[in-house]
N, C-alpha and C positions, 0 to 999 in steps of 0.2 A: 504493500500500500504506500509506504513512505517513498520507496524507489520510484513507483509509478507517478506519484505526485511531483517528485523532484524533476523527472523527465518532462512531465506535462507543463509544469510552471516555467521551466527553462525555455522550452521550445515555444510556449505561448508568448513569452516576452519577445523573443526573436520574431515570431510570426506577426505580432501586432506592430512592432517597429517597422518591419518591411512593408506591411499593409498600409500603414499611415503614410509612408513615403510614396509608394507607387502601386499599391494593390497586390493581390496574389498571396496574402498571408495564409489563406486556407490550404495552400500547398504544403505548409509546414504543420499547422495545428491539427488538421483533420487526420493525416497519417499518424501523428503522434498519439492521438486517441485510439486509433486502430492498433498501433504498436503495443500498447499496454493491455490489449485484450478486450476493449469495449466493443460490443456488437455495433454494426454499421448504422442502424436506425437511431440508436442512442448516441452514437458518436456524432451524427449529424445534428441532432437536437442540442447536445451539450456544447458542441463547437459554435452553433448559432447563438446560444445564450452568451457565451464568453465573448464572441466576436461582436455582438451587438453592444455590449458595454464598452468595448474598445473603440468601436466606430463612433459611439456617442461622445466619448472623451476627445477623440480626434476632431470631431465636428465642432465641439465647443472651443478647442484651442485654435483651430483655423478661423473660426468666426471671430474670436477676440483679437486675432492678428489683423483683421480687416481683409482677409483674402477671399471671403465668401461674397458672391454677388447676390444679395438677397432679392433685389427686384426681379431676378430671373428665377432663382430656386423656389421662391414662394409660390410660383405657378406650377413648378415641377413636382414638389413634394406630394401633394394629394394624388396626382396621377401615378407617381411611383408606388405609393402605398396601395392603391387599388390594383395596379398591375401586378405587384408582388403577391398580394392576397389571392388574386385570380390564378397566378402561376402555381402557387402551392396547392390550391384546390384542384387545378387541372392535373398536376403530376400525380395526385392520388387516383386519378381516373385513367391516365394514359402514360405509357412508358416513354421516357425522354431519350431512349437509346438512339433513335433515328437522328437526333441533333448532333451526335458526336462528330461526324465527318464534316458537316457544314461549319460548325463552330471551330473545329481544328483549322480549317482553311482560313476563316476570318481572323482568328487570333494570330496565326502566322503572318497574314497580310499586315495586321496592325504593327506587329513587332518589326518586320522587315521594312515596311514603309517608313516607320519612325527612324530606324537605323540609317536608311539611305538618305533621308532628308535631314541634312546636318543642322540646319537652322530651325527646324520645326520645334516649336514650343520653348525656345530659349529666350524669346522676348515676348512681352505682353503686347499684342496688337488688337486688343479689344477696343471697339469704337462705339459701344452702346448697342441698345436693343432696337429692333424694328418688329412690327407685327409678325412678319414672316419668320424671323429667327426665333421669336418667342413661341410661335406655334410649333416650329420644328423641335424646339427644346422640350415642349410638352409631349410631343410625339415620341421622341427618343427616351424621355423619362418613363413614359408608360410602357414602351416596348422592353426596355432594359429592366424595369421593375418586374414585369411579367417573366422575363428570361431568368432573372435572379431567383425568383420564387420557384420557377419550373425546373431549372437546370443548374445555373450558377457559375461554372468555371469561366474566368476571364471577365466577369462583370465590371470589376474595377478598371481593367485595361480599356474596355469598350467605352466606359463613361469618360475617362480621362481623354481618350482619343477624340470622342465626340465634342467635348468642350474645347479642345484645341483647334480642331479642323473647322468647326462650325462658327466659333466665336473669336478665335484668335487669342485665347488665354495662353499664358505660359504654363509650364508644367506644374508649378507650385499652385497657381490659382485654379488650374484645372483639377488638380488633386484635391484642393480644398472644397470646391463645389461638388466634386464627385462623392466626397465623404458624406455630405449631407444626404444625398440621394441613396448612398449605400447604407447608411444607418436606417433610413426610412424603410427600404426593402427588407433589411435584416429584421427590423422590429415587427413588420407585418408577418414575416415568416415565423418569427419567434412565438407570436401569439398562437399559431396553429400547433407548433411543436409542444408548447406548454399545455395547451388544451388536450392534446393526445398523450400527455405524460411521457414525452420522449427526452427528458432532460435529467441527467444525473447531477444533482446540485452538489453532491459531495466532491465531485471533480470540477464541476462548472464554476463554483464560487472561487476556489483558489486560482483557477485559470483566468477568471475574469479580473482578479486583482492584479496578476502579473501582466495581463494584456493591457490594462489601463496604464500601468507603468511603462510598458513597451510602446504603446501608442503615443504617450506623452513624449517619450524620448525621440521616437521617429518623427513626430510632427515638428518638434522644435528643431531637429536636425534639418528637415526639409525647408522650414522657414528661414533658418540661418544660412544655409548653403545654396538655396535657390535651385533653379532649373538644371544647373550644371551637375548637381548630385542626383536629382530626381530622374532625369532622362535616361542615363545608363541603367539605373535600377529598374525603371519601367520596361526598358527593352529586354533586359535579362529575365524579369518575371513573366513577361508576355511569352517569351520563347520557352521558358520552363513549363508554363501552363500547356503550351502546344505539345511539348515533348511528353508530358504526363498523359495528355488525351490521346496522343498517337500510340503510346504504350498500351493504354487500355483498349483502344479500338482494334489494334492489329496484333 
């Protein structure tokens, strides 16, 4: 028990720090739960519980730093919540296996495109909102909220990429805004996991504490070091998600 908690808390700190910077923390925390012998359905719920607390902490820290664009995200949050709730409900009815190859291609595209475009996301080129960009923001918030509830891998990468390419945010601002939506979809999913008793709080609460510490560390690191730090970590995590999905699919 003590050894399992030590492993989980250590890897939870690392997962939350990475996730706060560029997304992809689930690549570390979910396998950690499976490693110590927790059944998959309980591992998913417990991980969602801890990850939700971490994303909430990251969201607060980014918001206090002034990196969150509230005139945009205030429209996106409710659509993300509804999308995620519908996604979790749908996955209880339909297997998400068919999405594997499509998402594998998309996440590879995001990682490679970002790596090849050297200046992408290094400077903030945001010039305000227009009705069309606000509407597109609502659309991708709903779609990615649904995707996060239904399937999940790469959600953080897709959100950051969307904020950069659609609005011209740099990586730090894109990560800050994506964290608000990521917390929203996590919270919506968490409600259903809790309702169905899929959370092991004996593991989840210690993990949550270390994830809060990790997310605080990662967020401060991102704010302090800027896009020059966030971009390479974003590329690495996107490609690692793709490798993990390719391994599972083939």
